[in-house]
C-alpha positions as CSV (number, residue, x, y, z in Angstrom):
1,X,35.3,55.0,1.2
2,X,33.7,51.4,2.0
3,X,30.2,51.1,4.5
4,X,29.0,48.4,5.8
5,X,26.1,48.6,7.8
6,X,25.9,47.0,11.2
7,X,23.0,44.7,12.9
8,X,22.0,48.4,14.6
9,X,20.0,50.5,11.9
10,X,22.0,53.3,10.9
11,X,25.0,52.7,12.4
12,X,28.3,51.5,9.5
13,X,31.6,50.5,9.3
14,X,33.1,52.3,8.0
15,X,36.8,51.9,5.7
16,X,38.6,54.4,3.7
17,X,39.9,53.1,-0.1
18,X,43.7,53.8,0.5
19,X,45.7,54.6,-2.9
20,X,49.2,53.3,-2.1
21,X,52.8,53.9,-3.7
22,X,56.2,53.3,-2.6
23,X,56.1,57.1,-0.2
24,X,52.6,55.3,2.2
25,X,49.1,55.7,1.4
26,X,46.2,58.2,0.9
27,X,42.7,57.9,1.8
28,X,39.8,59.8,3.4
29,X,38.6,59.6,6.0
30,X,35.2,61.4,5.5
31,X,33.2,63.2,1.9
32,X,30.0,64.5,3.1
33,X,28.8,63.2,-0.8
34,X,29.6,59.8,-0.1
35,X,28.1,60.2,4.1
36,X,24.9,61.6,2.2
37,X,24.5,58.7,-0.6
38,X,24.1,57.0,2.0
39,X,21.9,58.6,4.4
40,X,24.4,59.0,7.0
41,X,24.4,62.5,8.2
42,X,27.2,64.4,6.7
43,X,26.8,67.5,8.9
44,X,29.6,66.5,11.7
45,X,29.1,69.4,14.5
46,X,32.7,68.9,16.2
47,X,35.6,66.9,15.4
48,X,37.6,66.1,19.1
49,X,40.2,64.3,19.4
50,X,41.0,62.2,22.6
51,X,44.3,60.8,24.0
52,X,44.9,57.6,26.5
53,X,48.6,57.5,28.8
54,X,47.8,54.5,30.3
55,X,46.2,50.8,28.2
56,X,43.1,50.0,28.8
57,X,41.6,53.1,29.3
58,X,37.6,52.5,29.5
59,X,36.4,56.0,28.4
60,X,32.5,57.0,29.3
61,X,29.0,56.6,27.7
62,X,28.7,59.3,25.3
63,X,25.4,59.9,25.8
64,X,22.6,62.8,25.2
65,X,19.2,63.7,25.4
66,X,16.7,65.3,22.0
67,X,17.5,68.0,21.0
68,X,20.5,67.7,21.5
69,X,21.3,64.9,19.6
70,X,24.8,64.2,17.1
71,X,25.9,61.7,14.8
72,X,29.2,60.3,15.7
73,X,32.4,59.4,13.9
74,X,35.3,57.7,15.5
75,X,38.3,56.0,13.9
76,X,42.1,55.8,16.0
77,X,45.0,57.4,14.3
78,X,47.5,55.4,16.8
79,X,47.0,52.5,18.5
80,X,44.1,50.4,18.7
81,X,40.7,51.4,20.4
82,X,37.7,48.7,21.0
83,X,34.4,51.2,20.2
84,X,30.8,50.2,21.4
85,X,27.9,51.5,20.3
86,X,24.5,50.7,22.1
87,X,21.0,51.1,20.9
88,X,19.3,53.0,23.3
89,X,16.4,55.5,20.3
90,X,12.6,54.6,21.5
91,X,11.2,52.5,18.8
92,X,13.9,51.0,17.4
93,X,14.2,47.2,16.7
94,X,17.1,46.8,17.5
95,X,16.7,49.0,21.1
96,X,19.2,47.1,24.5
97,X,21.7,45.4,21.2
98,X,25.0,47.2,20.8
99,X,27.8,46.1,18.2
100,X,31.2,46.6,19.0
101,X,34.7,46.6,16.6
102,X,38.1,46.7,17.0
103,X,39.1,50.3,15.5
104,X,43.8,50.4,14.3
105,X,45.4,52.0,11.9
106,X,46.3,49.0,10.3
107,X,42.8,48.0,9.9
108,X,41.4,51.2,8.6
109,X,37.9,51.0,10.7
110,X,36.1,53.8,11.2
111,X,32.6,53.4,13.6
112,X,29.3,55.6,12.4
113,X,27.0,55.8,15.4
114,X,23.5,57.7,14.7
115,X,22.1,60.4,16.9
116,X,20.2,58.5,19.4
117,X,23.0,55.3,19.6
118,X,25.8,55.6,22.5
119,X,28.7,54.8,22.0
120,X,31.5,53.9,24.2
121,X,35.5,53.1,24.3
122,X,38.1,51.4,25.2
């Protein structure tokens, strides 16, 4: 897996290393050890799946207050989505800033949103 830190401390773009052959490709969508090596929370509490019937559907900002904060790991398995992380962490040097990326099955990008960052998909 390739980890690229964004301008928001602790928020990463992650790309699976794809191993391809005549059948297609295979790659890791998650690896506990690699997450820990990059200082990311390797203890995912949930795996959620979303589906939108209409093109352009906007989903809300996922906001959680302490002590119920969770890291988020976002990927797109069909179609495309534009995901945005907003840094709302008190005391963060990038508080109020945001980063976004288009996630598609073709580009293989995924986003890691640390605790205290807020994620929104469209």
